[in-house]
N, C-alpha and C positions, 0 to 999 in steps of 0.2 A: 588802770585804764578807765576807771569809772567816769572821770571828767570827759574823756574822749568819747565814751559811749553815749553820753548825753548829747554831744554835738551831733552824732549820727542820727539818733532817733528824733531829733527835734525838727526834721524836715521830711516831707513826703517826697516820693520820687516817681518818675515815669520811666518804664523801660523804653529803650530806643533801639533801632536797627543796629546790629553789630554788638548787641549785648551790653551796651553801656547804659548807665543810669543818668537820668536828668533830674537834678534836685530842684525842688520847688521852694522858693523863698520870696520875701516881699519884692525883691528886685525884678522877678519874672512872673509873679503870680497872675498878673493881669493877662500877660501873653499866654500862659498856660490855660487860663480859663477860656480864652478865645479858641485855642486848639481843641480843648475838651468838647466844646459845643460847636464844632465845625459844621455839623448838619443844620444847625439853627441860624447860621449867618444870614442876615438880611441883605447883605451884599456879597456877591460871589468871590470877591477879591479881598485879600487882607495883606497888609504890609507889616512885617516885623522888622524893627530897626534898633540898632544898639551898637556899642563899641566892640572892637575885636575881642574875642574871648568871653563874651557875655553869655554864650550858650545858644546863639541863633542856629548854628548847624545842628546841634543836638535836638533842639526843639523842632527843627525842620524834619529830622529823622523820625521823631515822635509822630509828627503829622503824617508822614508817609506810611508809617506802620499802622496808624489808625484808619487811614483812608484807602490803603492799598493803592496809593497813587504812584505817579512817575515823577522823577526829578531830573533837573538839568542845571548845570552851572552856567551863569550868564555868558561867560566867554564862548561857550559852545552853542549859543543860540543861533548864530549866523549859519551854522552847518546843520541845524536841527530841522526836523519835519514837524511843524506845529500840529498838523492833522493827526499824526501818530501820537504825539504827546497828549493831545486833547481826547484821545480815545479812553484814557484812564479817567476814573471818577474824580481825581484831583491831581493837580500838578504843582510842584515846588520849583521855583527858580531862585537859586542861591546867588547872592551878590548882584542883585538887579540894579544897584546904583553905580555900577562900573560903566565906563565909556563903552558902549556896545557897538558903535559904528552904525552906518546906515542900514546894512542888512540885518544886523542884530536887532535894531529897533523895529524894523519892519516885521521880523519874525515874532517878536514879543507882542506887537500890536495884533498880529494875526492870531497868535495863541490866546491872547486876552479875549478877543471876540469869539473865538471858537468855544472857549470854556464858558463864557457867559451864555451863548446860544444853547449849549448843552446842559445848562443849569448845573455845571460842575463847580469845583472850587480851585482857586488859584492862590497860592501863598508865595509872596515875594519877600525875600530877606535882603537886608541892606544895612550899611553902617549908619546912614543918615536918613532923615525924613525925606519923603518923595519930593517935597518942594525944593530940595537941594540937589536932585539928581541932574546930571548933565545931558538931558534929553533934547534932541534936535527936532524930533517929530512931534508937532503940536498935538495931534490927535492922541498919540500915546501918552504924552505928558498930562493932558486933561483927564484921561481915563484913570491913570494911575493915581493922580492927586485927588480924585473923587472917592477913592477907596479908603476904608478905615485904616488908620496907621497906629500901631501899638508899639510903644517904646519898651525895650528891655534894658534895665540898668546894669552897671557893672556889679559883680557879686560883692556882697558886703562881707565884713569880717566873719560873722557867724557862719555864713554859707561856705566861704573858702575854708574855714576850719573844719567843717563837716566833710567837705570834699577831700581834704588832706587825710583825715582820719580814715575815710573809706578807701582811698587809694593805697594807703599804707596797709590796711587790713587785707585788701586784695592781694598784696604781695606777702602776706603773712608776716608782717613786720610790726613789732610792738614799739611804740614811740611814746615817750613821756609827754603828757599834756603841755608841759612847759616848752617843749620843742615846737609843738604845733602853734602855741601862742606866739613864740619868737618868730616863726616863719610868717604867720598871718600879718604881723605888724610891719614886715619888711619886704615881702615879696610883691610881685606884680599881681594884681587881683584879677586873674582870669583862670578859666578851667584849663586852658592849654598850659599856662605857666605852672599850675599845680601838678599836672601830669609830668612835665619835664623835671620839676624839682624833686618829686618823690622818686622818680626813676634814677636821677643823679645821686640822690642820697643813698638809696638802696645799693647802687653799684659801688659807690665809694666805701660804704660800710662793709660790704662783702670783701672788697679788695684789700682794705686795711684791717679786716678782722676785728672791727670795733663796733659798738652800738651807735645808733644815731643820737648824737648829743647836740646841745646848743653850739659848742665850738665847731663841730663838724658842719652843722647847718650854716653857721656864719661863713665858714670856708667855701662851701658850695655856692652860697649866694654871691660871695665876692668873685668866685671864678666865673659864674654866669654873667655877672655885671661886666667883668673885664672882657669876656668873649663878645658880649653884645656891643660894647664900646669899640672893640677892635674891628 
């Protein structure tokens, strides 16, 4: 396990709500730096954007833990009370690039203004840069696009390898480094995919009473690909 252990210790991590770790790597280091210095932001609003599975949700939870803030999913904005949310020292809106509808956009605009007036912090997460959000309310669009926007890249091979090793260790499963290397080169590079894959491999190994090997890894990858295609 020496090679696997090296993967684990080569990255720092941040605890997040729910007891999960957020791993720090070149793909997300800039975003982590912004979250770490949230008190020193020169603008009260920050947009974090990146592809699905890059860790936006985890980093949002890190933000909530650090700020003792309040969170809301973008689809729930229309039914939310911006004044109640803005009572918190910081607010997280997840998936802010979704189509919000007229009421959702109005609520986000109101929330933005309340947070700015209170000198709080507002973190918006999204899949794409704010310039590409489908916003119909001009005042909201101009305010969001004036905020700093930080990109999070997809996890690289080294980070995904470290995450796989950590997930297997959490399950008290010993896996040869060759298996980890095989998976890294063939799997979808996202934290969610890593969790699904380690769970499926652990379940299959227990059911078949066999260790996790490269052939088993290949079988599970093929099964997941077929399920996704179907």
